[in-house]
N, C-alpha and C positions, 0 to 999 in steps of 0.2 A: 406647580406653575410658579408660584410665589419665590421660591426655592430657585429657581432656575434664574429668574431676573437676578436674583442675588448674585449669582454667580459673577453677573458681570463685576461685582466689587470685590468679589473674591478673586478673581484672577486678576484686576487691577492690583491688588496689594500684593498678592502670591508675585506677579513681576517686579514689583518695588524689591519683594524680599529677597528676591533670587539675585537682583543686583546689586543689591545693595546689604547683602547676608552679613557681612562681614561686620562683627560688634564695633560698636561708636564708640568713640571716648569723648564724655559729656562736657561740654564747656565749664569751665573753672567758673564762672561768673554765678550760673546758674543758682539761686538758693530758695528754699524752700523758709516762708515765714510763718509759724503756727503758734497758737497760744488759747489762751482764756481770758475772758472780758467779764470784772466781778464788780458787783457794788461796795466802794471803798468803805460802808458802815457795815452792810450786813453781811457782806463776802458772797451774797447770792450771785449766782450767773445771771448776766445780762443779755438777754435773748435777742435777735436781730439787730444787733449792732451794726454800724456801717465800720469796716475796716479798711482803710487806704494806705496804701503806698508813698509817703509822700514824693511830689515834682513827678508822679506818672500817673496815669488812667487807670492803674490797677486796684484791686478791689474787689472784697466780700462780705458778707454778711455773716455775723455768729451766728452759730443754730440754735436749737431750744436750750441747749447747755452751755450757751456762750462759747463753745470751741469755734475758731478758724485755722483756716490752712490757708496761705498764697504760697504759688511758685514762680518767681520771674529772673528772667536773664536782666533785666534793667537796672540802672545805678539808680538808689533813692538812698536817704539820709536817715529818715525815719519812718514812725507807722501812726497813722492818726485814727483814733476811734471816735464817733460822734452816735450819737442816740437822744432821740427828744426826751427832756427830765433829766439829763447830764451833762457837766460839762464838756466840750469837746476837750480830749487830750492828745499830745503827740509826745511819743516818747522816742528814743535813739533807736538805729539801725540795730537788730540783735547780732550777737555773733551767730555764726553757722552754727546749727545744730540747738539753739537754745529754744527752751519752750516756755513762750513769755506768759506773765501774768499780768493784766493791766488792771487798775483800779479805778474808776470811775469816780467822781464824785456827783451826789444829787442837787438838783435845781430845783426841779418841778417847772412847770411852762403853761402858760395860759394859752387857749388858743378856742376859738369861738363859745368863751365861755365855759369852758370844759378844762379844768387843771388835771392832766396827768404827772401821776405821781408814782416813782417805782417804789412797788411791793410785789410780795410774791401774791398773788391771786391767781384762781383757775381763769381759764380764758373763757369769754363767753360773746355770741355776737349780739347778743341783747344787752342795749343801752350803751353801745360799744360805737364811738365817734367815729373811728377808724371805718366801722362798716356803712356806716352811714353813710360817710366819703363814698366808699366805694358805688354804693346805690346812686348818688348824686351823679358820680362820673357816668356809671351804666344808663341813666335817665337822660342825660345830655348828650345821649349819641345821637340820637336821631335830630336832635336842633340843632348840632353843630356840623352833622355830616355833609360833605359836599355832594353828592348824590341828592339832597333835597332840591337843587335847584334842575330846571330843566335839560340844561347841559354842561358837560364838566369836559373837561381837555387837559392832559398835561404831557411833557418830555418825559420820558423815563428812559437812563442809562443804568445795565445790569452788567455787572465784570463777576464773573464767577474763575477762583484761582484754588489748584489744587496743588499740593506742596507736600512735602517729605518733614516731618517736625524734626527739631530738636538736633540740628547737623552740624556738628563743629567742624572749624575750619580745620585743626587739626587731626582729626579722626580718618579712619581706615577708608571712608568713601571718599573723599576729599584725595586723598593718597592714591586711591584706586584709580580716579577720573581727576586729575589735575584742573581740568578747566572749568570744573564747579564752582572754583574757592569766587572767580570773578560775578559768579551769579547768584551769590548767597543774599537771602532777604529776613528780613526779620519777622517774627509772629506778633499779630494785631493782639493776640489773646496774654500770651506770656512774655513775651520780649523775647523769646529764646529764637535762635539762629535757625532759618529754615530754607527749603532749595524747592522752589516752584516748579513744578515740569507740566503743568497743564496751564493755560487761560483761554476762557472766551468771553465775548464780548459782544454787547446786544445793546442798540439803538432804536428806540421806537417812539411811537406817538400814538397816545391812547385817548379814545374817545368814548363819552358816557352819554347816554338819551336815556331821560326817566321816562317817556312814555311814548310809544311803549318800551319797556327797558331793555338795553342794548348796552355791551361794553365791546368796543373792536380795538384791537391792537393794531398797529401799521406798522412793519419792521422795516427800517430804513439799512440798516446795516447788521451784519452778523460778522464773526470773527473768531476763528480757534485755530489754536496751536498745540502741541505736545504730545504727552505719550499716550491721551486717549484718541490721538487720529487713526489709529487702526480700527474704530468703532463708527457703524454709521452716524456720520454729525447730527443729522434730524432728531436720530432715536437717542443719541448720549444729550443732546442740549435739552429734549422733554424729560430723561431722566433725572439728571440734574434739577430742574426747575421744580420736577416734583419732591423729590427727597429734601430740598431746600427750598421749600415754597415763602413766597410772600405771605407776610404775617399780618394777621388781623385781629389787633386786641378785643375788638367790640363785638367779635362773635363769640360762639357759645365755645367751639372749641377749634385748636389751633391746628391744623394737617403739618405734618412735619415729620422728616424722615420714616414715613410709612405707620405714623402714629397719629392717635388723635390727644392732643395734651388739652387738659382743660383751661381756658383760658382765664386770668384774674378779674375779668367782666362778664363772666359767666353767670346763667340764670342760677346754677347750682354752685358759684364758687363761694358765697357765703358759708356752705355746707362742706365744703372743698378744702379752702386757705382759713387759715387766719391773718387778720388784717390788722397792722400798727403806725399808726402815725409816730416819725420818728424822727421826723428831723423838718426843718423851713430852709431852704433854699434860694438862689437868683438861677433863673435859667434866662437867657438873653435881658428882657428889661423887666420881666415879672416875678413877680415873688411866688413862689410853689410849696407847697405841702409834700413832703414826701410821703406815700403810702408804700409801707412796705409790706409784702406779702408772701407766705411761706404754707404749703401745704401739710393739712394735719397730719399725713401720712408721708412720710420723705420717698417712699419709694415708689410711689404712683406717680400719674404720668401729669405733673403739675410742673410749674417753675417756681424757685426763689428769685424774686425782684422787688423794683422799686416803681413806682410812678410819680411823677413829676405832675402834681396839680396845680392848674392856674388858680393861685388862692382868689383875684378877684374876679375869676369870668363865672357869669351866672348860669353858663353850662358845664362848669365842672371841665372845662378843656383840659387835656393832656399834652404837655409839651414836650416830655422825654420820658421814654421808657428803657429800663435796664432789665434782662433777664437773665439766669441762668437756670441749668436743669439741677435739680439736688445732687450730691455727692451719692445718697444711698437709693436714686432711682433704678427701678427693674428696667433698662434701656441696654442692649447690646451694643457693643463694638465705642459707642459714643461715650468718651472718657470727659471730654467737657463742651459744652454749648455755652454760647453768649450771643443776647439779643439785644440790638439798640436802635430806639427809633427817636426820629425828630419831628416835631410837629412845628407849625407857625398856623397864626392865625389869617384870614383872610379878612378883606373888608367890611365883607358881610356876616362874617362871625366863623365860617365854615373853618375845618381844621385841613389842614393842608398838609400832608405826608412830606418831609423832604429827605430822608434820610432811613434806609432799612437796611442795617449792616447785622448779617449773622458769620458768626465763627465757630468753627466745632474741631473737635481734634477725635479720631478713629483710631483704632486700632485693635487687632484680635486678642494682644495682651497688654499687660498692663505695664511690662517694661518693653525696651526697644524702641525702634522709631515707629512715630504714628503717621497716620495720614491725616494731613490738614487739609481744613478745607473753608473757602471764605466767598460769602455771596453781598457784594455791594450794590444796593440799589438806589440810584439819586435821581428826585424828581424837581423839575424845573417847569416855568413858564406857564402855570397855572391859571385857566381861565374861563367864562362861564358862558363863552357865546357860541354860538350855532354853529359848527365846524363850517369851513369854506365848500367842503367837498362832502355835501350828506351820503352821497352813494358808499360811504363806507360803511353804514349799517346794512349796506345790502349784500355784503359780505357774507359767505358764509363760515367761515372757520373764524373763531375767535380771536388767533393772531394769524396773520396774512406776512407772509416774506415777499415785497416786494424785487421786481426783476434788480439783479445785478447788487444787492446786498451783499452777497458775499465776496464783491469784487473791490469793497471801498478802497480807496489809495491811503495812506498813512497821513495827508493833509486833511483828507476827510474827516478822519477819524480824532484828530486833536481839534477839530471846531465841535464835533459831536460828544466828545465825552463830557460828561458832566462832573466826572472825579477821575483824576489823572492816574494811572498806574503808576506802581513803582520802577524804576529801572530795571530792577531783576524780572518782574513781570513782562515787561515788555521785551526780555529778553530770551524769553521761554524758546521761542522758535531757532535763534542763532545756538542756544545751549543743546537743544534735539540734533540739530545737525552735527553739530560738534561730537556729542555721544554715538552716533550712527557710525563713525567714520572708526569705532571701536569696534572689534570683532566679535567679542563677548557679548555687548550689548545687542548688537546688530542680531545676532543670531538667537538671544534669549527673546528679543522684543519678536522676530520671526513664529518661535514656538507659540508663545504666549499668546500670540493673534490668532494662530491657529484654533487653541484651545477655547479663547472666548467666542470667534466666529463658526466654528465648526468646519470651516473650509481653509484648502491651502491655494495661496495665490502661485500662478505658475509662471511669474515675471514681475517686474517694477510696475510696468502698466498692463497688467496680466487681461490678457483677453477671456480664458478660461479658468475657471476655479475646481480644485477637486475636493469632493466631499458628498455628506456632512461626513465627518469622523467618527461619530458613534455609532454609526449602522456598518462599521466595517467588518465585526463579526459578532454574530448573536447566535441563540439557538432556540429552535422549537421541535415537540415531537414529532409533524412533520418530515422536515428538511434535517434535523439533526444540526449540527454546526454550520450555520450559513455564512459567505463571507459576499460581501456587496463593496462595488467600486461604482464611483459616479462621478460627476460633477454639472457644471452650470456656465453659460457664455456669461458674460458682461457686458456694461455700457460703452468698454474699450473695443469690442467687437462691433457692435451696435448698439446707440442708444435705445433703439424702438423694437429690434427683432431678437427674441432671447431664446434658447435652447437650454433642457434640464434631461440626463439621461442617466442611467444606472443599471448594471446587469448585477446579476446575484446569481451565486450556485449553492446549493444543497449537498453537503456531503454524504446524506442518508437518502435522499430520493435522487440525488443523480441529474437534477434536471434544471436549467438554467432558465433564470427569470429578466425582465427586462422591463424597460420604463424608458419612453420618449415623450417628451413636452417641447413643443413650438407656440411660440407666444407674439402675436405683435402687439407693439402698446400705441397707443394714440397719443400718448403724451415720450418727450424724451426725460430717460432714466438716468441718474445720476452714476448710479453703477450694475445694481441689478433688477429683474422685474418685479419685485415683491414690494418694491419702495409705493408709500401711502402719496397721494390716493392712485388706485389702479384703474384702469380705462382700456382693455384691452379685450383681444379675442386669445383663445387659449384651447390648444388642441391637443388631447393625450391619447396615446397608446400605453397597454401596460399589460404584462402579463405576470402574475402573483400571487402568494397564497392570501387565502381571507380567513382569518380565526373570528369565526361567526360569534356573532354575541360577546365580543370583545372589541369593540371599537372607542378606544379611548381617545377622548378628546385632544389631549395637550401632547401628547408624544407618537413618535413612530411606533406603529408593531413590533419592526426589527428593533427597536433601543435595546442596548445589551443589558441594562439594566433589570428590564421585565423576563432577561432570558430564566432567572432562578423562580421557581414557580413551587406555590403549595399542594397542588394535585397536578395530574397529569391532564394533560389539552388534547384531545381527540376529535375534537370539533373544528376540523380545518379542510378546506376545499382549494382548489385552484381557481381562478377569476381572469379572465380575459376582460379588459375594459378599454372602450373608445370613446370619448367624451370631447365634444366642443363645448367650448363654454363661452359667453359673452359676460362681463365682469364692468360695472359700472361703481366706482365709489365716489361719493361725493365729500367735500370738507367739513360737512355737518355731522361725517359719520353715519349717514344713510348711504345703503347700497343695496344695488341689484344683480342678483346674480340669476342669469336664463343659461340652460343647458342642454344638450340633446346628447343621451347615451347610449352604447350599447353594450350589455353585459353579459357575458358568458359565465356561469359558474360550471365548475366541470367537478367531480367526483375526483377523489382520492382515495390513496389505500386506506384510512382513516375512514373515511364517509361515502359509502355508497347512497346513489340515490336509485329508488325503486318505489313504484306505484304500488298499490292494494292490493295488486294481481300476481305480484312479486316480479314484474318485469323491471328489467334496468332501463333508467331513463338516460345515462351516460352526463346528459348535461341539462341545465336549467336556463331559459334567455329569457332576460327583460331590458325590451329596448321603449325608450319612451322621452319626454321631457319636464325638464325641473323648473320653477321657481323659488327663488329663495329673496326674502327682503328683510332684511338686518338694519337695527337703529340703535345706536348707541350713543346717545348726547352725550357730549363732555367726557370720550375716553381716550386716555391717552394710554400708550404701547411703546413696547421698544421692540423694535424690526430689527429683526436679524436676515440673515439670507432665505432661510426656509419658512421663518412664521411669525407672528406677533404675540408678544407676550403682553399681558397687561402690566402696565405699571400700578396699578391699584384695580380693583374692584368696586371704586366708590359708583363710576356709572352705570345707570340702566342699560340694560343690553335686552332687548326685545328680538328674537328670531321667527318668522313664519316661513313656510316652507310647504310645497305643493309637488308631489309627483304624477305624472298622468302617463301610464303606458297600456294602451286597450290591447286587449286579446285579439291574436287574428293577425296583427302584423310585425313584421321584419323578426318573425321566428317565435313572437311570444305568445305561447300555450296557452299560459295565467297571465293575468293582466296584473296590474297595480294601478291603483289608485289612494294616494295615501296624502294627510295633512297632517302636519306637525308644528305645534306653538312651543318656545323656549322663552324663560325671562330668568335674568338674574341679577343680583345687587348685591352690595354689602349695606349694612346698616349699623351707623357708629352708635354707639349706647355713650358716648361719652366718657365719663370716669369708669364706666362699668364694664367695657371692653367693645365688643362688635360681634356681628353675625352675619355669616354669607349665607343668602337664601337663592337656590336654584330651584326654579318649578318648571314643570315641562309636560307637555301631554300629546298624545295623538291619536290618528284612527285611519282605518283601511277600511274602503268603501266598497269592496268586490272580494272577490276571491282571488287568491295569490296563493303561489308554492311557498312553503316554510320557510324558505332563504330570506322571502321579502317580508316576512313578517315583523313586528315590533318587538325585537327580543333585549330585555334589560341586561346590561354591561354586567358581566362575571369578571371579576378581578381575581385570576388563580394564580397572582404571583406574592410575595411577601412585601409589597411596597403598599402605599396607600395610593390610590388615584380616586381623582374628583369622578364626581358621576356613575358611581360602578360600584359594585357589591362583592365585598371580601368575602362572604360564606357562602355564596350563590356560585353553584356550579352550573358550567356554561350550558346553555341551552336548557336550563331547568324549567325554564317557562316560557311560553309560548302566547300572545296577546294580536290583537288585532284592534283594541283600544288600551289605551292606558293613560294612567294619569302617576307623574313620578316626582317625589321632593327629594331635597339634598340640604340640610341644617346644618350649619356648622358656628356653634358659638365659641368664641377665644376671649379668655376670660382676661387676660393680660396680668395674672397673677393677683386680681383683685382678693382672693382668699389668699394665695401663698403667700404672699405679703404680709399677712397678720402673724405667721406662723414663723419663730424666728430662725429655722432650720432652714425650712424652705425659701424663707425670704432671703437669706445670704445665698444659697445656689440658685437663684431668680430662676425657679421654676416656672412654668405657668399654666393654666388650666385650658384645658380642650376636648368640646364633647360635641359629637357628632348622632345624629338622628336623621335617616331616609329609610326611603320605603317608596315602593311601586305596588300600584293597583292595578289589574289587568282582566280583560274579558277576552275571550276568544268565542266569536260566533259560530253558530253552527255549518254556515256555509265554509270555512275554512277547519274544521275537524278532519285530518285525513280518514281516520276510522269511520265517519258517516259517509264519506266521499272517497271512495277505492281509486280513481283515476286520479288523484291529487298524489303529490310525490308523499311520501311516508315520513314521519319523523325517525330520525337517526334512531340505531337499534342503541347506541350507547347512550344516549341524550337522555331518554325515560322523562321527555316532558309531563309536568303535570299541570292539570286544570287549577287556574287562580278560581278561590271562591270568592266570598264577600268580605273577607279578611284580606287584607293586602301584606305583602309581604316586607318585612320591615327588618332592620339591623338598630343597633345602637354600640356609642363607643363611647369610653371615657379614656383621657389621654392626659400624658403630662410632655411640653412643649418646651424647647427651649433646653433639652438636654445639652450639657457641655456647649449649648448656645448654637448646636447644628443639627439637633435631633428630634423627632417628635415621635412619641412611641403611644400606642393606642391598644386597648384591649376592647377586641367588638364583638359582639352578643349579636348572634343568631336568635330573633325573637318570633319570629312563627313559622311555621310549615319546618318544624325542628323532626317531625317524625319521618321525613324523607329519606330513605337510607343511604349511606354513604357520604352525607355532607357533614361537616364541623360545626358544631354548636357555638365555637369561640375561639378566637386566638388572637395573637400579638402580630400587629402588624406595626411597621413603620416607616420614615420616611427622613431624606434631609429637608432640613426646613431653617433655611438663613433668613432670619428676618432682623430688624433692629429692635 
């Protein structure tokens, strides 16, 4: 699931690589400045000194050994080095390739009656004025928090820019597409030339109420243009905002690029970071102490940076923050990341954030073009008044887009912007229009769009899309090679009435399968029927194969990647299903699904239905009603045309369902009365990784045919599938009461980062423990009730004792930055004939 979401980024980069594949000639002005800073008397390295390129805002901190390295394309005349306890020194610009050695003269400096002198000593957080200052800042957080007021409101403007980094005006890219020369821009991180390929803007008003606590955002303007127009706009906006989240340094953790970084003001920060008082500077009109911090282990998920703390503020107000990721951090694809925040003081002493600026460079390889991303958030018009319209707090969603937000004029945006985009940023739309006149670019974009969305559009304003493409060809033991084609109508045909259909054919069973879906939406849709929130009636009729005990949660059963199996699968039937659903989704992520369904399970050449007297039953019918309630507060997902992929697993998800199919009606010989409950959530352990938890259980209240029993999912493929068992046979266990758990711990390199060889490979630990305990009551035991359909002869299900079925695995994640490899052990019921006791399983796992 996680890997499939990250495929969005993979496809975007693949598109850029395909279009811009020719090797690039770097600009001649780019220079790397590196060297070491040492004490002029002792020759010892000076750690965490600030190194700045004069006449620019480019800088870095020396590491624990005094080394530094900076790459820039900006003109500069010299290098300035400063750190508390030494005189500031400026040296002339070095020659290309020269390794600098800068000697600082110690002076000693008095601050708050504490004299800090340079000397070689072991770092300690005890009796450390820098750690004491950090704790003062943390203690003052509540005192200067604007949320301590009954009301708090402000305007917010957000601009997200994607670009291709380090693009030379004389390089192959511009030679291939000459029009790009007039759209070049400059990196805010390195000063190198960049080419903007996507721009998103959002203008909103945020209102906060302390009691009862609520924060709501009204979005008045939305705008997007660029290479990502091929994807769902709302889903892409949600993805960007999750990857490039607004940073709160006063929290314990900082969620960013799908990781949790330890905040420099966290509860555990004194044990995670080293702190140094390195300078005093003026920010605005305030004299500020520069508090420098670096992680003890540079491979861990932390920052290297500086807090500028108001020297004369009783609450230790932070006026400015500058943070970078360490060079040795165990983080995929992100080669550079910088965060700058600025704060002002309100008349009542509250801290008011005025700027949150994040810039990153990402790429699959250390050389070659990289993807550049920048998020600029500007804040203004802060006040502590009660909103004129208090109805904003009755809105269900945390963020609500008002009507017409996507159709604002250029004049409106000129008034609404709190920070003006560059000319190159504003011309992204015009540049893309020009590029699409090129046939190579046009067709490459079309192909990548198919890979990214899974569907093929049939025209510029497509009324019908063909797909999904990942189910065109697959294989299973019943059908053999299976071919499937299908498609769906779009809102260009009707914004409220939609259809989805497909047909499939198996070369071994020579049967046609099909599905037809009709949907009436009570809301106008932008493009397809699955757009959130759904409020609709949906009718479906299908004839398909059913893989008993293999109902995976996050993938189609005929996904081509599941065709390679570790054992034979002969627990397959044919199913005719007719279903009418009413679906209501609310913007607070609560949903209701009510349905009426008629299912007819038909025997196949692999699985026959017989009773205990040897009579052939031919088929089994279940007709009834179902109700499903789902609540996932704060959930964010990436919307595709067929499914929703969670952007993260942070939100708790609670699902409660009940199905009632009484015996004796609509062909029901045996009824069904079943209740199931499921809970899932990711728990973050700050610097120690995370745990994904899935708990679920269910109970059948009556006598039912075995096809309706609660059957644990057996995963017969070599891939890793969530909520399924890799060493279990299909239909190995049958239950009518069960409790199941699936726990996965992701170490994020907590141990491997301490081992030099593994640290360099950036491998990460993953441990999984899952199990199920179930019970089969006597009323559902076919050997006690011959009139019941008997268990399939090939399945040989065994009763579960007081011991649950359990599996455990340990694995290596982040192999080549794309693979997860687990070794799985079957812990219980190992004496069952024909089962595997252990084995290797793998999956593609793209993550930061």
